[in-house]
C-alpha positions as CSV (number, residue, x, y, z in Angstrom):
1,M,118.6,77.6,-7.9
2,T,121.0,78.0,-10.8
3,D,123.7,75.5,-11.7
4,S,127.0,76.9,-10.6
5,S,129.1,74.5,-12.6
6,L,130.4,74.4,-16.1
7,T,132.3,72.0,-18.3
8,I,135.7,73.2,-19.4
9,K,138.4,71.6,-21.6
10,I,141.9,71.0,-20.3
11,D,144.6,69.9,-22.7
12,I,147.3,67.6,-21.3
13,L,149.9,66.3,-23.7
14,Q,147.8,67.5,-26.6
15,R,144.9,65.4,-25.4
16,P,141.7,67.3,-24.4
17,Y,139.9,66.4,-21.2
18,S,136.4,67.7,-20.4
19,V,136.0,68.5,-16.7
20,R,132.9,69.6,-14.9
21,V,133.9,72.2,-12.3
22,R,132.3,74.8,-10.1
23,R,132.5,78.2,-11.7
24,E,134.6,79.6,-8.9
25,D,137.2,76.8,-9.5
26,E,137.6,77.3,-13.2
27,E,140.7,79.3,-13.0
28,I,142.3,76.8,-10.5
29,F,141.7,74.0,-12.9
30,R,143.1,75.9,-15.8
31,Q,146.2,76.8,-13.7
32,A,146.6,73.1,-12.8
33,G,146.5,72.1,-16.4
34,T,149.2,74.7,-17.2
35,L,151.4,73.5,-14.3
36,I,151.0,69.9,-15.4
37,E,152.1,70.8,-19.0
38,E,155.0,72.8,-17.6
39,S,156.1,69.9,-15.4
40,V,155.8,67.4,-18.2
41,Q,157.8,69.7,-20.5
42,R,160.6,70.0,-17.9
43,Y,160.8,66.2,-17.7
44,A,160.6,65.8,-21.5
45,A,163.6,68.2,-21.9
46,K,165.7,65.8,-19.9
47,G,165.8,63.5,-22.9
48,A,165.6,59.7,-23.1
49,V,165.4,59.1,-19.4
50,Y,161.6,58.8,-19.7
51,R,160.3,56.4,-22.3
52,D,156.9,57.7,-23.1
53,K,154.1,60.1,-22.1
54,Q,152.9,57.9,-19.3
55,D,156.4,58.2,-17.7
56,L,156.3,62.0,-18.1
57,L,152.8,62.2,-16.5
58,A,153.9,59.9,-13.6
59,M,156.9,62.1,-12.8
60,A,154.7,65.3,-13.0
61,L,152.2,63.7,-10.7
62,L,155.0,62.6,-8.3
63,E,156.4,66.2,-8.3
64,S,152.9,67.6,-7.6
65,T,152.2,65.2,-4.8
66,V,155.5,65.9,-3.1
67,S,154.7,69.6,-3.3
68,A,151.3,69.1,-1.8
69,I,152.7,67.0,1.1
70,R,155.3,69.7,1.8
71,N,152.7,72.4,1.8
72,K,150.5,70.4,4.2
73,K,153.4,69.7,6.5
74,A,154.4,73.4,6.5
75,A,150.8,74.4,7.3
76,G,150.9,71.9,10.2
77,D,154.2,73.1,11.4
78,A,152.9,76.7,11.3
79,E,149.9,75.7,13.4
80,A,152.1,73.9,15.9
81,N,154.4,76.9,16.2
82,G,151.3,79.1,16.8
83,K,150.2,76.9,19.6
84,L,153.7,76.8,21.1
85,L,153.9,80.6,21.0
86,E,150.5,80.8,22.8
87,K,151.7,78.5,25.5
88,L,155.0,80.5,25.9
89,K,152.9,83.7,26.1
90,D,150.8,82.1,28.9
91,I,153.9,81.0,30.8
92,N,155.4,84.4,30.4
93,E,152.2,86.1,31.7
94,Y,152.0,83.7,34.6
95,L,155.7,84.2,35.6
96,S,155.3,88.0,35.2
97,A,152.3,88.0,37.5
98,N,153.8,85.7,40.1
99,L,157.3,87.1,40.3
100,D,156.3,90.6,41.3
């Protein structure tokens, strides 16, 4: 069996990080590195509010985590809505069949 992983370099705040990833995840990791850099740059542009790179990374991490939680909640809400729609459909069918 062939090894389906590779080591890639992701730069964050001009610091290279070697990461071993599955080949199919390479693009996701590269996109994540780009999004982190963009987030850090947005916070850096706000000026002296953040003292150092650690503050910038902490804010970028917080932003990313909030986004992940929102996405997870939205997916759960969509699933709950789907279940509710199924129950309403069942009720509608029952009423239609029994009110004739």
